[in-house]
N, C-alpha and C positions, 0 to 999 in steps of 0.2 A: 600320911603320904605313903604310898606303896613304892617300895624300892625294888631294884633289880633282884636283890637277894630274896625278897619276899616272893617274887614271881618264880624264881628258880626253885625255892623251897616248895611252893604250891605245886609246881609241876612234878617234882620228885615225890612229893607226898601222894599225889593222885596216881602216879604210876605204881607206887608201892601198894596203895590201898586196892587198886584194881587187881594187882598181882595176888595179893592176899585173899581178896574176895573170890577170885577165880581158882585158887589153888585147891587141888583135890588130894593133897598129901601134906605132910609136915614141911614147913619152909624153914631153912636155915638162914637166920637173919645175917649171920656172918658171911655166908656165901653170897646172899643177895647184895650185901654191902660191897663185897669185893668185886663181884661180877659187874656191878653198875658204877664202880669208881666213886662211891660215896664215902665221905670222911666219917670216922667213927662217931664224932660228936653230933654230926648232922643226922646220922642214922639213928642215934639214940633219941633225938628229938622227934624224928619221923615215927619211930616205933611207939614212943610214949604218946604222941598225938593220936595214933591209930588205936591204941588201947583205951585212951580216954574217950574217943568217939564210940567205940564198941560199948563201953560202960554206960555212956549217956543214952545210947539207943536201947540198951537193956532196961535201964531205969525208966525210960519213957514207956516202954512196952509193959513193964510191970505195974505202972501207975494206972493203966487203963482198965 
């Protein structure tokens, strides 16, 4: 069952992912978190999810 928190997290994650993918310079995670009013624990999970996704994509690309 998808909860309201799941939907909110998905939205925050997609915004972060798009921001990171479009960034042309180093991004301060702390500033991103503060600028977007994201709780530290939530930001940690968002960042961890993003890193995991990048690793997964890299592993898939290397397997080809």
